[in-house]
C-alpha positions in Angstrom: 0.0 0.0 0.0 1.3 3.4 -1.0 2.2 5.8 1.9 0.8 9.3 2.2 3.2 12.2 2.0 1.7 14.9 4.3 4.8 17.1 4.5 5.3 17.2 0.7 1.6 17.8 0.1 1.4 20.7 2.5 4.5 22.4 1.1 3.4 22.0 -2.5 0.0 23.5 -1.7 1.6 26.4 0.0 4.1 27.0 -2.9 1.1 27.1 -5.3 -1.1 29.3 -3.1 0.5 32.6 -4.1 0.7 33.6 -0.4 2.9 36.6 0.4 5.8 35.2 2.3 6.4 37.7 5.0 8.4 35.2 7.0 11.8 33.4 6.7 13.7 32.3 4.6 14.9 35.4 3.0 14.7 34.1 -0.6 10.9 34.3 -0.3 10.4 31.4 -2.6 12.1 33.0 -5.6 14.2 30.5 -7.5 17.9 31.0 -7.5 18.9 27.3 -7.6 15.4 25.9 -8.3 14.3 24.5 -4.9 13.4 27.7 -3.2 9.6 27.6 -3.6 9.6 24.4 -1.5 11.9 25.7 1.2 9.8 27.0 4.1 10.0 27.5 7.8 7.7 26.5 10.7 4.7 28.5 9.6 1.1 27.7 10.6 0.1 24.2 9.4 3.7 23.1 8.8 4.0 21.5 12.3 7.2 21.8 14.4 9.9 19.0 14.3 10.5 19.0 18.1 6.9 19.4 19.1 5.3 17.4 16.2 1.6 16.8 16.3 0.6 17.5 12.7 2.0 16.7 9.4 5.5 15.8 10.7 4.0 13.5 13.3 1.9 11.8 10.6 5.0 11.3 8.4 7.0 9.9 11.3 4.1 7.5 12.0 4.4 6.3 8.4 8.2 5.8 8.9 7.5 4.0 12.2 5.3 1.5 10.5 7.7 1.0 7.6 10.7 0.3 9.9 8.7 -1.7 12.4 10.0 0.2 15.5 8.3 1.4 18.7 8.8 4.9 17.4 10.9 6.5 14.6 11.9 10.2 14.8 13.3 12.4 12.0 16.6 14.3 12.1 17.6 17.0 9.6 21.1 17.0 10.9 22.3 13.5 10.1 23.0 10.6 12.4 25.4 12.8 14.4 22.3 14.5 16.0 20.7 11.1 16.6 23.9 9.7 18.2 24.0 12.6 20.7 20.3 12.3 21.5 20.5 8.5 21.8 23.4 8.7 24.3 21.7 11.5 26.2 18.6 9.3 26.6 20.5 6.3 27.7 22.4 8.4 30.2 19.3 10.0 31.5 17.7 6.6 32.0 20.6 5.1 33.9 20.5 4.8 37.7 22.3 7.7 39.5 25.2 6.1 41.4 27.3 9.1 42.2 30.1 7.7 40.1 31.2 9.0 36.7 29.0 7.4 34.0 30.8 5.1 31.6 29.9 3.8 28.1 31.2 0.5 26.8 32.0 1.2 23.1 33.7 -0.5 20.1 36.9 1.5 19.3 35.9 2.2 15.7 33.3 4.8 16.8 32.7 7.9 14.7 33.9 11.2 16.2 30.3 12.1 16.9 30.5 9.8 19.9 33.5 11.7 21.3 31.7 15.0 20.9 28.8 13.6 22.7 31.1 12.4 25.5 32.6 15.9 25.7 29.1 17.5 25.9 27.6 15.0 28.3 30.7 14.4 30.3 30.9 10.6 30.4 33.9 8.2 30.2 34.3 5.5 27.5 35.7 2.0 28.1 36.9 0.7 24.7 36.3 -2.6 23.2 39.3 -3.4 20.9 39.5 -5.8 18.1 41.4 -9.1 18.6 44.9 -8.9 17.1 43.9 -11.1 14.2 41.0 -8.9 13.4 42.7 -5.5 13.7 43.8 -4.9 10.1 41.8 -1.7 9.5 41.0 1.4 11.4 37.3 1.2 10.4 36.7 -2.3 11.7 36.2 -3.6 15.2 34.5 -7.0 15.4 33.0 -7.6 18.9 32.1 -11.2 19.6 29.4 -11.7 22.1 31.7 -13.6 24.5 34.1 -10.6 24.5 31.3 -8.2 25.3 30.1 -10.5 28.2 33.7 -10.6 29.5 34.0 -6.8 29.3 30.7 -6.3 31.2 31.8 -8.8 33.8 35.1 -6.9 34.3 33.3 -3.6 34.8 30.9 -5.3 37.3 33.9 -6.5 39.3 34.9 -2.8 39.6 31.3 -2.0 40.6 30.9 0.0 37.4 27.8 -0.6 35.3 27.8 1.1 31.9 24.8 3.1 30.9 25.0 1.6 27.4 26.9 -0.6 25.0 27.7 1.1 21.7 28.7 -0.5 18.4 29.0 0.6 14.8 27.3 -1.7 12.4 27.7 -1.8 9.4 31.1 -0.2 9.6 32.8 1.9 6.9 34.3 -1.2 5.2 31.0 -3.1 5.3 31.7 -5.2 8.4 28.6 -6.2 10.3 28.3 -7.1 14.0 26.2 -10.0 15.3 23.6 -7.6 16.7 21.3 -10.4 17.8 24.0 -12.0 19.9 25.2 -8.7 21.4 21.6 -7.7 22.2 21.1 -11.0 24.1 24.2 -10.3 26.2 23.0 -6.8 26.9 19.5 -8.0 27.9 21.0 -10.4 30.3 22.9 -7.6 32.0 20.1 -5.1 31.7 22.2 -2.7 29.6 20.8 -1.0 26.5 22.5 -1.8 23.2 22.9 1.3 21.1 23.9 1.0 17.5 25.3 3.4 15.0 23.5 2.0 12.0 24.2 5.1 9.8 25.2 2.9 6.9 22.4 0.4 7.3 19.0 2.0 6.9 18.1 -0.3 4.1 18.7 -3.5 6.2 15.0 -3.4 7.2 13.9 -4.0 3.7 16.0 -7.1 2.9 14.0 -10.4 2.6 15.4 -11.3 6.0 15.0 -8.2 8.2 18.5 -7.4 9.5 17.8 -4.0 11.0 19.3 -3.5 14.5 15.9 -2.8 16.1 14.5 -6.1 14.7 17.6 -7.9 16.1 17.1 -6.5 19.6 18.9 -3.2 19.8 17.3 -0.7 22.2 18.0 2.3 20.0 19.8 3.1 16.8 20.4 5.8 14.3 20.1 5.5 10.5 21.4 8.0 7.9 18.6 8.0 5.3 20.9 9.9 3.0 23.7 7.2 3.0 21.7 4.3 1.5 18.2 5.5 0.8 16.9 8.1 -1.7 17.1 10.9 0.9 18.9 14.2 0.5 22.0 14.8 2.7 21.2 15.4 6.3 18.1 13.2 6.5 18.3 10.6 9.3 16.3 8.6 11.8 16.4 7.9 15.5 14.7 4.6 16.0 13.5 3.3 19.4 12.9 -0.4 20.0 10.4 -1.7 22.5 13.2 -2.1 25.0 14.5 1.5 24.7 15.1 2.8 28.2 13.0 5.9 27.6 9.8 5.8 25.5 8.2 9.2 26.5 7.8 11.1 23.2 8.4 14.5 24.8 11.6 13.3 26.4 12.9 12.0 23.0 12.0 15.2 21.2 13.6 17.3 23.9 16.8 15.2 23.5 16.8 15.8 19.7 16.1 19.5 20.2 19.0 19.8 22.7 21.4 19.0 19.8 19.5 20.3 16.9 18.9 23.7 15.2 15.7 25.5 15.8 15.5 25.9 12.0 15.2 22.4 10.7 15.3 22.1 6.9 11.9 21.5 5.3 13.7 20.3 2.2 15.2 17.5 4.2 11.9 16.8 5.9 10.1 16.5 2.5 12.8 14.1 1.3 12.3 11.9 4.4 8.5 12.1 3.8 8.7 11.2 0.1 11.1 8.4 0.9 8.3 6.7 2.9 6.3 6.4 -0.3 9.3 5.1 -2.3 10.0 2.4 0.4 6.3 1.3 0.3 6.2 1.0 -3.5 8.3 -1.9 -4.7 11.6 -0.9 -3.0 12.3 -4.3 -1.4 12.2 -6.0 -4.8 14.5 -3.4 -6.3 16.8 -3.7 -3.3 16.9 -7.5 -3.7 17.7 -7.2 -7.4 20.5 -4.7 -6.6 22.0 -7.0 -4.0 21.9 -9.9 -6.3 23.7 -7.9 -9.0 26.4 -6.8 -6.6 27.0 -10.4 -5.5 27.7 -11.3 -9.1 29.9 -8.2 -9.5 32.1 -9.1 -6.5 32.5 -12.6 -7.9 33.5 -11.3 -11.4 36.0 -8.9 -9.8 37.5 -11.7 -7.7 37.7 -14.0 -10.8 39.6 -11.3 -12.7 42.0 -10.9 -9.8 42.5 -14.7 -9.4 43.3 -15.0 -13.1 46.3 -12.7 -12.6 47.3 -14.7 -9.5 46.6 -11.9 -7.1 47.4 -12.9 -3.4 43.9 -13.0 -1.9 40.3 -11.9 -2.6 39.9 -8.4 -4.2 36.3 -7.8 -3.3 35.6 -8.5 0.3 32.5 -10.1 1.9 30.3 -7.8 4.0 27.1 -5.9 3.9 25.2 -6.2 0.7 25.4 -2.7 -0.7 29.1 -2.0 -0.3 31.8 -3.2 -2.7 34.9 -3.0 -0.6 38.2 -3.7 -2.5 41.5 -4.7 -0.9 43.8 -2.7 -3.2 46.8 -4.3 -1.6 46.2 -7.6 -3.4 46.8 -5.5 -6.6 50.0 -4.1 -5.3 48.4 -0.7 -4.9 47.1 1.5 -2.2 43.4 2.3 -1.9 44.1 5.9 -2.8 46.1 4.9 -5.9 43.2 2.6 -7.0 40.8 5.5 -6.3 42.8 7.7 -8.6 42.8 5.1 -11.3 39.1 4.7 -11.1 38.6 8.5 -11.1 40.3 8.5 -14.5 37.6 6.1 -15.7 34.9 8.6 -14.4 34.2 6.6 -11.2 34.2 8.4 -7.8 34.5 6.2 -4.7 33.0 6.7 -1.3 36.3 6.2 0.6 39.9 5.2 0.1 42.7 4.7 2.6 46.2 3.2 2.4 44.8 -0.3 1.8 41.0 -0.3 1.1 38.6 1.3 -1.3 34.8 1.5 -0.7 32.2 1.8 -3.4 28.6 2.3 -2.3 25.7 1.2 -4.5 22.0 1.5 -4.1 19.0 0.6 -6.3 19.2 4.1 -7.7 22.5 3.5 -9.5 21.9 2.9 -13.2 23.2 -0.4 -14.7 26.0 1.5 -16.5 27.7 2.2 -13.1 28.4 -1.5 -12.4 29.4 -2.2 -15.9 31.8 0.8 -15.9 33.4 -0.4 -12.7 33.9 -3.9 -13.9 35.4 -2.7 -17.2 37.7 -0.3 -15.5 38.9 -2.9 -12.9 39.6 -5.4 -15.6 41.8 -2.9 -17.4 43.6 -2.1 -14.2 44.1 -5.7 -13.4 45.3 -6.5 -16.9 48.0 -3.8 -16.6 49.4 -5.1 -13.4 53.1 -6.3 -13.4 53.8 -10.0 -13.1 55.3 -9.7 -9.6 53.0 -8.2 -7.0 54.1 -7.2 -3.5 52.5 -9.1 -0.6 49.9 -7.1 1.3 51.3 -5.4 4.4 50.0 -6.7 7.7 48.8 -4.1 10.2 47.9 -6.2 13.2 51.0 -5.3 15.1 50.3 -1.5 14.8 46.8 -1.7 16.1 47.8 -4.1 18.9 50.5 -1.7 19.9 47.9 1.2 19.9 45.9 -0.7 22.6 48.9 -1.8 24.6 50.4 1.7 24.8 47.1 3.3 25.6 47.3 5.9 28.4 44.6 8.3 29.4 45.6 11.6 31.0 42.2 13.3 31.5 38.6 13.0 30.5 37.3 13.5 27.0 35.4 16.7 28.2 38.5 18.1 29.9 40.6 17.6 26.8 38.1 19.0 24.3 37.5 22.2 26.3 41.1 22.8 27.4 43.4 25.3 25.8 44.9 23.7 22.7 47.6 24.0 20.0 48.2 22.3 16.7 51.4 20.4 16.1 52.8 18.4 13.2 52.2 14.7 14.0 55.9 13.9 14.2 56.2 16.4 17.1 53.2 15.2 19.0 54.5 12.1 20.6 54.0 12.2 24.4 51.5 15.1 24.2 47.8 14.7 25.1 45.3 14.6 22.3 42.7 17.4 22.4 40.2 17.5 19.6 40.2 14.4 17.4 41.9 15.2 14.1 40.2 13.0 11.6 38.8 13.3 8.1 35.3 12.5 7.2 35.0 9.8 5.9 35.5 7.8 8.0 35.9 10.2 11.0 37.3 7.5 13.3 40.0 8.8 15.7 43.3 7.1 16.1 44.0 8.9 19.4 41.0 9.9 21.5 40.7 13.2 23.3 42.5 12.9 26.7 44.8 10.1 25.6 48.6 10.4 25.3 49.7 10.3 21.7 52.0 7.2 21.6 54.5 6.0 19.1 52.0 3.6 17.7 49.5 6.4 17.3 52.0 8.6 15.5 52.8 5.7 13.1 49.2 5.2 12.3 48.4 8.9 11.9 51.3 9.1 9.4 50.1 6.0 7.6 46.6 7.5 7.3 48.0 10.8 6.1 47.1 12.8 9.2 49.6 15.7 9.2 48.6 17.7 12.2 47.0 17.0 15.5 45.4 19.2 18.2 47.1 18.7 21.6 46.7 20.3 25.1 48.7 23.4 25.4 51.5 23.1 28.0 52.4 25.9 30.3 
C-alpha cells in the first residue's frame, strides 16, 4: 500500500497558493537554484519538528510502520544529531550512582561519539578488536563472548555502563552480530545502542537485518547514505526495549542537539522516501544486492586470473563493494585515482582499502563501468606483485600503549595548539583530528599520543593534531 506524504503535500499546496511570504527564509520562494519555492520554515500548518503533532507526526508515524519500530523520529542534521540524542537518553535513564558514568563502546566509533562524551561528560571504556581482526582502522568486530567478559570486568569494579555502543555496518562493510550482542545486553540489563548510519536499508531485505529487529534498544540510521534521501536526513529509532519511551523526552533530546530551524527540504525528502519504500523498493533492493553479489564474484575472478594474493572484493554488507587494493600491489588511494580516470568516484579510500557504495538508484551502467575499469587495471598489473602489508602489530600496539591523562570533556574544552604529528608524541590529544569519511579517531581526546598512534596517523596521512597546550 502506498504511503501518504503529508509534508510534501502541504509544502506544494503552500508553494502554489500565491501567499505573500512575509516570513523566513529570505529568498521568499524566488528561484535561485530551483528548490526555493519548496523551502519554508515552521509556519502555521507546517508543524514543528521537536513538538510534532501535525504533518510531521503523521509522516513519522508512516516511517515507524515501515521500519517496524516502537517509534521513529526524524533528524535533519544527520546521524550525528541522533547519536548525541541516543546517548543522552541512555544516560538520562541510567541509575544515578554518584560515580562517573561510563559507556562501553567499540573502538571504531565515529567522532560524533567523542563530541557527545565531551558535551555530556561521560567516560568511555573501549572494546578493541582481537589482534587477528585489527587490520583496518574502520573495523572492530565484537564477539558476544568478548562483550560479556567486558561487562563482567566492569561489574567486578562496581561500574555498570549506561549503554553498550557499536557501529554496524562499519565503513568497510563489516557487520556485527547484533542479535548475539543484544542478548548479552539484555542479560545484563544494559541497552544496546547501534550506530547504523550505513544500514537504513537493512530493514527492507528479505530477512530483516535492521538492528531494532535484532534486539537493539536504540539506533540511528542515515537515510541519505543508502536510501533516496537528501544529505542530512536521518532517523532515530527506538525499540520496544528502549530505556525511555516518552515522546516529549525524546523530542527534547533531539532538540538539545539540533537547530531551531530544521530544513523542510530534508523533511520533505524523508517524507517522500516513505512512499518510495512502500512501492516496490524491497524488490529493487533484492535485485541490486543480487547484481552486486555477481559483480564481486567477477571482480575476484579477474584478480584470481592474474594470481593476485587474496580476494579483491571482500564479503560484508550487501550494498558495499569493498576492494582490498593491496592484493593488486596498490594503495586504496592509488586505486581510487585510477578509477577516477575512468569517471568513477568512490566513497572512501585509505592506504589499503577502497569502498564503493551502490543503491538501487544506481543505473546499470555504473556497475558495468566499474567492472570494465577494474579489468583494465588488473590486466595492466606487473607479473610480480608485493605481498599485502600486515597491520595487526600496529593496532595491537595502539591498545597496549594506551594511556589516558584526562577525561574527554576536559581535553576537548582545554586550551589547545596544533602540532605536526611527528612532534606530537607524548602530548595529550585534544580535539580528534580525523577526516570524514571515515571520521574515526586514532587517538581519542584525553589520551597520550603514543609512538603507535604517531605511526598510524602518518600512515593514514594525518599531518597535524590538536594537543593540550603546555604551560
